[in-house]
LOSEKE-210608 format. One record per atom (N, C-alpha, C): residue number from 1; atom name; x, y, z; residue in one letter. Coordinates in Angstrom, 2 decimals. Layout:
<pts>
resi_name_xx_yy_zz_resn
NUM_CA_X_Y_Z_A;
...
</pts>
This chain:
<pts>
resi_name_xx_yy_zz_resn
1_N_0.55_-1.24_0.01_X;
1_CA_-0.20_0.14_-0.26_X;
1_C_0.74_0.93_0.20_X;
2_N_1.97_1.11_0.79_X;
2_CA_2.52_2.11_1.02_X;
2_C_3.60_2.24_-0.58_X;
3_N_4.07_1.65_-1.33_X;
3_CA_4.13_1.89_-2.73_X;
3_C_3.65_2.50_-3.60_X;
4_N_2.06_2.24_-3.72_X;
4_CA_1.26_2.57_-4.54_X;
4_C_1.34_4.08_-4.24_X;
5_N_0.62_4.24_-3.00_X;
5_CA_0.70_5.52_-2.53_X;
5_C_2.06_6.21_-2.42_X;
6_N_3.05_6.32_-2.76_X;
6_CA_4.15_6.86_-3.02_X;
6_C_4.27_6.99_-4.40_X;
7_N_3.77_6.21_-5.87_X;
7_CA_3.69_6.19_-6.79_X;
7_C_2.83_7.25_-6.97_X;
8_N_1.62_6.69_-6.92_X;
8_CA_0.03_7.99_-6.63_X;
8_C_0.96_9.68_-6.81_X;
9_N_1.67_9.66_-5.22_X;
9_CA_1.54_10.84_-4.66_X;
9_C_2.89_11.31_-5.86_X;
10_N_3.39_10.69_-6.33_X;
10_CA_4.72_11.45_-7.37_X;
10_C_4.14_11.58_-8.90_X;
11_N_3.26_10.62_-8.64_X;
11_CA_2.57_11.08_-10.23_X;
11_C_1.76_12.15_-10.31_X;
12_N_0.96_12.48_-9.32_X;
12_CA_0.61_13.65_-9.02_X;
12_C_1.05_15.24_-8.83_X;
13_N_2.81_15.15_-7.88_X;
13_CA_3.14_16.19_-8.48_X;
13_C_3.94_16.20_-9.24_X;
14_N_4.08_15.17_-10.23_X;
14_CA_4.73_15.22_-11.68_X;
14_C_3.74_16.01_-12.55_X;
15_N_2.76_15.48_-12.95_X;
15_CA_1.77_16.30_-13.50_X;
15_C_1.75_17.64_-13.48_X;
16_N_1.67_17.93_-11.49_X;
16_CA_1.58_18.97_-11.43_X;
16_C_2.76_20.54_-11.95_X;
17_N_3.69_19.44_-11.72_X;
17_CA_5.23_20.28_-12.00_X;
17_C_4.99_20.32_-13.62_X;
18_N_4.79_19.64_-14.53_X;
18_CA_4.20_19.50_-15.91_X;
18_C_3.66_20.85_-16.27_X;
19_N_2.06_20.78_-15.39_X;
19_CA_1.53_22.16_-15.53_X;
19_C_1.90_23.65_-15.26_X;
20_N_2.94_23.46_-15.11_X;
20_CA_3.82_24.72_-14.70_X;
20_C_3.60_25.16_-13.37_X;
21_N_3.69_24.59_-12.22_X;
21_CA_4.01_24.67_-11.41_X;
21_C_5.43_25.50_-10.60_X;
22_N_5.83_25.59_-9.59_X;
22_CA_7.42_25.52_-9.60_X;
22_C_8.24_24.97_-10.41_X;
23_N_8.43_23.66_-10.76_X;
23_CA_9.51_23.18_-11.79_X;
23_C_9.25_23.83_-13.20_X;
24_N_9.97_24.22_-13.83_X;
24_CA_10.00_24.86_-15.10_X;
24_C_10.81_23.25_-16.11_X;
25_N_11.92_23.87_-16.45_X;
25_CA_12.19_23.05_-17.66_X;
25_C_13.82_23.11_-17.27_X;
26_N_14.28_22.75_-16.32_X;
26_CA_15.70_22.97_-16.33_X;
26_C_16.45_22.03_-15.95_X;
27_N_17.34_21.54_-16.02_X;
27_CA_18.06_20.83_-15.89_X;
27_C_17.80_19.80_-14.57_X;
28_N_18.02_20.37_-14.06_X;
28_CA_18.01_20.07_-12.44_X;
28_C_16.33_20.29_-11.58_X;
29_N_15.26_20.40_-12.32_X;
29_CA_14.31_20.37_-11.88_X;
29_C_14.04_18.63_-12.75_X;
30_N_14.70_18.69_-13.47_X;
30_CA_14.11_17.22_-13.96_X;
30_C_14.93_16.03_-13.34_X;
31_N_15.69_15.97_-12.97_X;
31_CA_16.77_15.29_-11.72_X;
31_C_15.94_15.16_-10.59_X;
32_N_15.24_16.33_-10.04_X;
32_CA_14.38_16.21_-8.76_X;
32_C_12.92_15.45_-9.48_X;
33_N_12.74_15.99_-10.12_X;
33_CA_10.83_15.25_-10.11_X;
33_C_11.81_14.33_-10.58_X;
34_N_12.36_13.12_-11.03_X;
34_CA_12.64_11.89_-11.50_X;
34_C_12.79_11.30_-9.93_X;
35_N_12.82_12.05_-8.70_X;
35_CA_13.52_11.35_-7.87_X;
35_C_12.11_11.48_-6.41_X;
36_N_10.86_11.93_-7.06_X;
36_CA_9.91_12.41_-6.05_X;
36_C_8.94_11.24_-5.26_X;
37_N_9.18_10.71_-4.58_X;
37_CA_8.38_9.64_-4.24_X;
37_C_9.27_8.71_-3.44_X;
38_N_10.56_9.18_-3.99_X;
38_CA_11.91_7.88_-3.04_X;
38_C_12.39_8.10_-2.16_X;
39_N_12.18_6.73_-1.31_X;
39_CA_11.54_6.76_0.16_X;
39_C_12.60_7.11_0.87_X;
40_N_12.23_7.73_2.30_X;
40_CA_13.63_8.31_2.53_X;
40_C_14.26_6.70_3.62_X;
41_N_15.71_6.91_3.82_X;
41_CA_16.33_5.88_4.30_X;
41_C_17.57_6.52_5.06_X;
42_N_17.54_6.18_6.51_X;
42_CA_19.07_7.04_7.46_X;
42_C_19.78_6.50_6.51_X;
43_N_20.84_7.70_6.16_X;
43_CA_22.15_7.26_5.79_X;
43_C_22.13_6.79_4.26_X;
44_N_20.65_6.84_3.53_X;
44_CA_20.77_6.59_2.12_X;
44_C_21.33_7.78_1.39_X;
45_N_22.09_7.44_-0.14_X;
45_CA_22.66_8.11_-0.84_X;
45_C_22.51_7.94_-2.44_X;
46_N_21.45_6.48_-2.57_X;
46_CA_21.07_5.71_-3.93_X;
46_C_19.44_5.85_-4.02_X;
47_N_19.02_6.21_-5.05_X;
47_CA_17.16_6.10_-5.68_X;
47_C_16.80_4.94_-5.19_X;
48_N_17.35_4.36_-4.27_X;
48_CA_16.12_3.24_-3.37_X;
48_C_16.23_3.56_-1.71_X;
49_N_16.90_4.85_-1.54_X;
49_CA_16.43_5.47_-0.50_X;
49_C_17.44_6.78_0.13_X;
50_N_16.74_7.62_0.37_X;
50_CA_17.81_8.87_0.57_X;
50_C_17.58_9.38_1.55_X;
51_N_18.99_9.57_2.60_X;
51_CA_18.31_10.91_3.61_X;
51_C_18.18_12.36_3.09_X;
52_N_18.48_13.34_4.25_X;
52_CA_18.04_14.48_3.40_X;
52_C_19.37_15.29_2.62_X;
53_N_20.56_14.83_2.81_X;
53_CA_22.05_15.47_2.58_X;
53_C_22.66_14.31_1.67_X;
54_N_21.80_12.75_1.87_X;
54_CA_22.29_11.96_0.89_X;
54_C_21.62_12.29_-0.85_X;
55_N_20.19_13.05_-0.28_X;
55_CA_19.48_13.16_-1.89_X;
55_C_20.38_14.95_-2.14_X;
56_N_20.53_15.78_-1.50_X;
56_CA_21.07_17.12_-2.07_X;
56_C_22.46_16.72_-2.64_X;
57_N_23.11_15.61_-2.39_X;
57_CA_24.75_15.18_-2.76_X;
57_C_24.08_14.75_-4.28_X;
58_N_23.22_13.84_-3.91_X;
58_CA_23.09_12.70_-5.55_X;
58_C_22.90_13.89_-6.26_X;
59_N_21.52_14.46_-6.13_X;
59_CA_21.09_15.95_-7.05_X;
59_C_22.67_16.38_-7.73_X;
60_N_22.88_17.19_-7.08_X;
60_CA_24.19_18.03_-6.91_X;
60_C_25.36_17.40_-8.32_X;
61_N_25.16_15.64_-7.77_X;
61_CA_26.61_15.30_-8.76_X;
61_C_26.18_14.63_-9.97_X;
62_N_24.97_14.62_-10.00_X;
62_CA_24.08_14.41_-11.12_X;
62_C_24.36_15.80_-12.16_X;
63_N_25.05_17.09_-11.68_X;
63_CA_25.48_18.12_-12.06_X;
63_C_27.23_18.12_-12.15_X;
64_N_27.34_17.34_-11.76_X;
64_CA_28.77_17.53_-11.71_X;
64_C_29.45_18.35_-10.72_X;
65_N_28.57_19.01_-9.63_X;
65_CA_29.15_19.52_-8.46_X;
65_C_29.06_18.68_-7.57_X;
66_N_30.41_18.57_-6.80_X;
66_CA_30.26_17.66_-5.07_X;
66_C_29.93_18.42_-4.10_X;
67_N_29.08_18.30_-2.95_X;
67_CA_29.17_18.32_-1.56_X;
67_C_29.30_17.83_-1.10_X;
68_N_29.78_17.76_0.34_X;
68_CA_30.25_17.04_1.39_X;
68_C_28.80_16.50_1.63_X;
69_N_28.86_15.09_2.76_X;
69_CA_28.21_14.52_2.81_X;
69_C_27.11_14.55_4.19_X;
70_N_27.40_15.61_5.01_X;
70_CA_26.12_15.62_5.54_X;
70_C_25.98_16.79_5.81_X;
71_N_24.47_17.51_6.58_X;
71_CA_23.63_18.76_6.23_X;
71_C_24.93_19.91_6.77_X;
72_N_25.09_19.26_7.87_X;
72_CA_26.02_20.35_8.86_X;
72_C_27.52_20.60_7.92_X;
73_N_28.13_19.45_7.34_X;
73_CA_29.09_20.15_6.56_X;
73_C_28.69_20.96_5.07_X;
74_N_27.33_20.21_4.68_X;
74_CA_27.02_21.07_3.61_X;
74_C_26.63_22.31_3.71_X;
75_N_26.40_23.14_4.99_X;
75_CA_25.77_24.78_5.49_X;
75_C_27.36_25.19_5.16_X;
76_N_28.99_24.61_5.25_X;
76_CA_30.15_25.26_5.16_X;
76_C_30.30_25.51_3.46_X;
77_N_29.73_24.45_2.52_X;
77_CA_29.98_24.53_1.29_X;
77_C_29.40_25.52_0.84_X;
78_N_29.86_26.43_-0.35_X;
78_CA_29.15_27.68_-1.23_X;
78_C_29.44_28.60_-0.24_X;
79_N_28.72_30.04_-0.57_X;
79_CA_28.33_30.94_0.02_X;
79_C_26.65_31.00_0.94_X;
80_N_26.84_31.87_1.77_X;
80_CA_26.03_32.43_2.51_X;
80_C_25.28_32.87_1.54_X;
81_N_23.64_32.79_1.64_X;
81_CA_22.77_33.67_0.94_X;
81_C_21.39_34.28_1.62_X;
82_N_20.82_35.46_2.04_X;
82_CA_20.02_35.37_2.53_X;
82_C_18.44_35.29_1.76_X;
83_N_17.90_34.68_3.04_X;
83_CA_16.57_33.98_2.04_X;
83_C_15.82_35.10_1.37_X;
84_N_15.68_36.36_1.26_X;
84_CA_14.77_37.11_0.53_X;
84_C_15.58_36.80_-1.25_X;
85_N_16.62_36.38_-1.53_X;
85_CA_17.48_36.24_-2.46_X;
85_C_17.47_35.00_-2.97_X;
86_N_16.96_34.08_-2.44_X;
86_CA_16.88_32.63_-2.50_X;
86_C_16.79_32.41_-4.30_X;
87_N_17.82_31.59_-5.22_X;
87_CA_17.34_30.79_-6.32_X;
87_C_17.36_29.54_-6.30_X;
88_N_16.72_29.35_-7.37_X;
88_CA_17.17_27.51_-7.73_X;
88_C_17.93_26.96_-7.41_X;
89_N_18.25_26.13_-7.00_X;
89_CA_19.65_25.60_-6.65_X;
89_C_19.96_25.89_-5.36_X;
90_N_19.81_26.83_-4.60_X;
90_CA_20.66_27.39_-3.48_X;
90_C_20.35_26.06_-2.36_X;
91_N_20.90_26.06_-1.38_X;
91_CA_20.55_25.03_-0.02_X;
91_C_20.06_25.83_0.63_X;
92_N_18.92_25.28_1.42_X;
92_CA_18.34_25.67_2.65_X;
92_C_18.95_25.10_3.17_X;
93_N_18.73_25.03_5.35_X;
93_CA_19.30_24.22_5.95_X;
93_C_18.07_24.48_7.68_X;
94_N_17.74_24.03_7.78_X;
94_CA_17.04_23.77_9.13_X;
94_C_17.36_23.05_9.90_X;
95_N_17.10_23.37_11.69_X;
95_CA_17.66_23.01_12.55_X;
95_C_16.06_22.22_13.22_X;
96_N_16.36_20.72_12.86_X;
96_CA_15.09_20.61_13.14_X;
96_C_15.00_19.06_14.83_X;
97_N_16.02_19.21_15.09_X;
97_CA_16.52_18.46_16.38_X;
97_C_16.89_19.47_17.36_X;
98_N_16.79_20.51_17.62_X;
98_CA_17.43_21.46_18.70_X;
98_C_18.86_22.20_18.58_X;
99_N_19.66_21.26_18.07_X;
99_CA_21.13_21.09_18.55_X;
99_C_21.95_21.55_16.75_X;
100_N_21.22_22.06_15.99_X;
100_CA_22.08_22.65_15.07_X;
100_C_21.21_22.48_13.91_X;
101_N_22.23_22.64_12.70_X;
101_CA_21.71_22.52_11.42_X;
101_C_21.83_20.72_11.15_X;
102_N_20.44_20.16_10.96_X;
102_CA_20.15_18.53_11.20_X;
102_C_19.34_18.56_9.53_X;
103_N_19.20_19.73_8.85_X;
103_CA_18.22_18.76_7.77_X;
103_C_18.47_19.98_6.95_X;
104_N_18.44_19.51_4.83_X;
104_CA_18.86_19.91_4.24_X;
104_C_17.84_19.95_3.31_X;
105_N_17.51_21.14_2.30_X;
105_CA_16.98_20.88_0.99_X;
105_C_17.12_21.92_-0.47_X;
106_N_16.65_21.79_-1.34_X;
106_CA_16.99_22.27_-2.54_X;
106_C_16.20_23.13_-2.54_X;
107_N_16.34_24.43_-3.25_X;
107_CA_15.12_25.50_-3.07_X;
107_C_14.92_25.52_-4.19_X;
108_N_13.73_25.12_-4.69_X;
108_CA_13.51_25.04_-6.59_X;
108_C_11.99_26.64_-6.92_X;
109_N_12.35_27.01_-5.70_X;
109_CA_11.93_28.75_-6.60_X;
109_C_10.30_28.75_-6.02_X;
110_N_9.61_29.70_-6.06_X;
110_CA_8.40_29.89_-5.84_X;
110_C_8.04_29.68_-4.01_X;
111_N_8.85_29.89_-3.50_X;
111_CA_8.83_29.75_-1.71_X;
111_C_9.29_28.21_-1.59_X;
112_N_9.89_27.23_-2.34_X;
112_CA_9.41_26.02_-2.30_X;
112_C_10.83_25.52_-2.62_X;
113_N_10.65_24.13_-1.75_X;
113_CA_11.98_22.99_-1.74_X;
113_C_12.00_22.04_-1.88_X;
114_N_12.59_21.22_-2.17_X;
114_CA_13.20_19.89_-3.39_X;
114_C_13.75_19.17_-1.11_X;
115_N_13.27_17.92_-0.81_X;
115_CA_13.61_17.46_0.07_X;
115_C_13.49_16.04_-0.01_X;
116_N_14.38_15.05_1.23_X;
116_CA_14.57_13.90_2.17_X;
116_C_13.57_14.11_3.12_X;
117_N_12.11_14.11_3.39_X;
117_CA_11.71_13.55_4.63_X;
117_C_11.75_12.53_4.88_X;
118_N_11.70_12.53_6.41_X;
118_CA_11.76_11.38_7.29_X;
118_C_10.94_10.61_7.26_X;
119_N_9.62_11.33_6.99_X;
119_CA_8.15_10.33_6.98_X;
119_C_7.57_10.48_5.93_X;
120_N_7.83_11.30_4.38_X;
120_CA_7.36_11.41_3.49_X;
120_C_8.33_10.48_2.41_X;
121_N_9.46_10.55_2.78_X;
121_CA_10.28_10.15_1.23_X;
121_C_10.91_11.87_0.71_X;
122_N_11.12_11.85_-0.40_X;
122_CA_11.40_13.12_-1.34_X;
122_C_10.15_13.77_-1.69_X;
123_N_9.85_15.08_-1.61_X;
123_CA_9.05_15.76_-1.45_X;
123_C_9.61_17.31_-1.87_X;
124_N_8.78_17.79_-2.68_X;
124_CA_8.84_19.72_-2.56_X;
124_C_7.55_19.95_-1.14_X;
125_N_8.26_20.59_-0.36_X;
125_CA_7.48_21.70_0.63_X;
125_C_7.37_23.02_0.67_X;
126_N_6.70_24.09_1.34_X;
126_CA_7.01_25.62_1.05_X;
126_C_7.93_25.37_2.79_X;
127_N_8.62_26.92_2.16_X;
127_CA_9.32_27.15_3.18_X;
127_C_8.26_28.37_3.89_X;
128_N_7.57_28.46_3.56_X;
128_CA_6.21_29.51_4.66_X;
128_C_5.54_28.04_5.30_X;
129_N_6.10_26.72_5.59_X;
129_CA_4.81_26.10_6.08_X;
129_C_5.92_25.99_7.96_X;
130_N_4.49_26.77_8.79_X;
130_CA_5.16_26.73_10.11_X;
130_C_6.22_25.75_10.64_X;
131_N_6.29_24.81_10.32_X;
131_CA_7.03_23.45_10.72_X;
131_C_8.84_24.11_9.95_X;
132_N_8.75_24.42_8.97_X;
132_CA_9.89_24.68_8.23_X;
132_C_10.41_26.40_8.68_X;
133_N_9.64_26.92_8.28_X;
133_CA_9.80_28.58_8.98_X;
133_C_9.99_29.05_10.05_X;
134_N_10.10_27.55_11.56_X;
134_CA_10.28_28.04_12.65_X;
134_C_11.86_27.30_13.13_X;
135_N_11.86_26.23_12.06_X;
135_CA_13.28_25.82_11.70_X;
135_C_14.29_26.59_10.79_X;
136_N_14.24_27.67_10.01_X;
136_CA_15.05_27.67_9.26_X;
136_C_16.10_28.70_9.94_X;
137_N_17.29_27.90_9.49_X;
137_CA_19.04_28.37_9.59_X;
137_C_18.89_29.24_9.03_X;
138_N_19.65_29.06_7.31_X;
138_CA_19.89_29.54_6.24_X;
138_C_20.61_29.10_5.02_X;
139_N_21.04_29.94_3.92_X;
139_CA_21.34_29.03_2.80_X;
139_C_22.33_29.11_2.62_X;
140_N_22.70_28.41_1.08_X;
140_CA_24.40_28.74_1.28_X;
140_C_23.92_28.72_-0.57_X;
141_N_24.75_29.38_-1.22_X;
141_CA_24.85_28.92_-2.87_X;
141_C_25.78_28.69_-3.25_X;
142_N_25.67_26.97_-3.92_X;
142_CA_26.64_26.11_-4.63_X;
142_C_27.36_26.52_-5.84_X;
143_N_26.88_27.04_-6.79_X;
143_CA_26.42_26.76_-8.16_X;
143_C_27.04_28.38_-8.46_X;
144_N_28.48_28.20_-9.51_X;
144_CA_28.71_29.35_-10.01_X;
144_C_27.54_30.10_-11.07_X;
145_N_27.78_31.35_-11.25_X;
145_CA_26.42_31.14_-12.60_X;
145_C_26.67_30.73_-13.38_X;
146_N_27.82_30.37_-13.85_X;
146_CA_27.41_28.96_-15.13_X;
146_C_26.91_27.88_-14.72_X;
147_N_27.02_27.46_-13.87_X;
147_CA_26.68_26.30_-13.64_X;
147_C_25.14_26.48_-13.42_X;
148_N_24.73_27.35_-12.94_X;
148_CA_23.31_28.17_-12.13_X;
148_C_22.30_28.12_-13.94_X;
149_N_23.25_28.66_-14.63_X;
149_CA_22.47_29.07_-16.41_X;
149_C_22.83_27.41_-17.19_X;
150_N_23.47_26.64_-16.66_X;
150_CA_23.39_25.12_-17.54_X;
150_C_21.98_24.24_-16.89_X;
151_N_22.12_24.20_-15.37_X;
151_CA_21.62_23.61_-14.74_X;
151_C_20.01_24.27_-13.68_X;
152_N_20.02_24.70_-13.48_X;
152_CA_18.78_25.62_-12.92_X;
152_C_18.13_26.96_-13.50_X;
153_N_18.68_27.25_-14.83_X;
153_CA_17.80_28.19_-15.26_X;
153_C_16.87_27.75_-15.48_X;
154_N_15.58_28.16_-16.36_X;
154_CA_14.58_27.82_-17.36_X;
154_C_15.47_27.51_-18.71_X;
155_N_14.85_26.15_-19.19_X;
155_CA_15.93_25.99_-20.59_X;
155_C_14.93_26.34_-21.70_X;
</pts>
């Protein structure tokens, strides 16, 4: 039943993205869209299951960009960016355990980010959802302008 539900959620999300919501037509969007519905797995780094930083590392590797392995370490990759200046491809970080940065996602535009949720697998969430808004810590820009133009801007 869980697989059917995940498949249906993934299909609905993919159809919504094709209808012109947050996902346009960038290479990064395609990589992320293919992963929607992938289950959560602690320590996971493959399409069999991801944890949050395994998901971000996997997506960026598909674009030829190497990231550190953990969310805390990834927060030191790239350069800090203000929440008001986020662009697609920026990493967004959260304190979900009360001990500092413990969760990461990829900003995809329109106030939304893709991430591996421990309860729902790879999904898209709004930064404005109270859970994430209350736990937001910082964001970093990983991609150079050339990488952004190649992978994250609309084609």
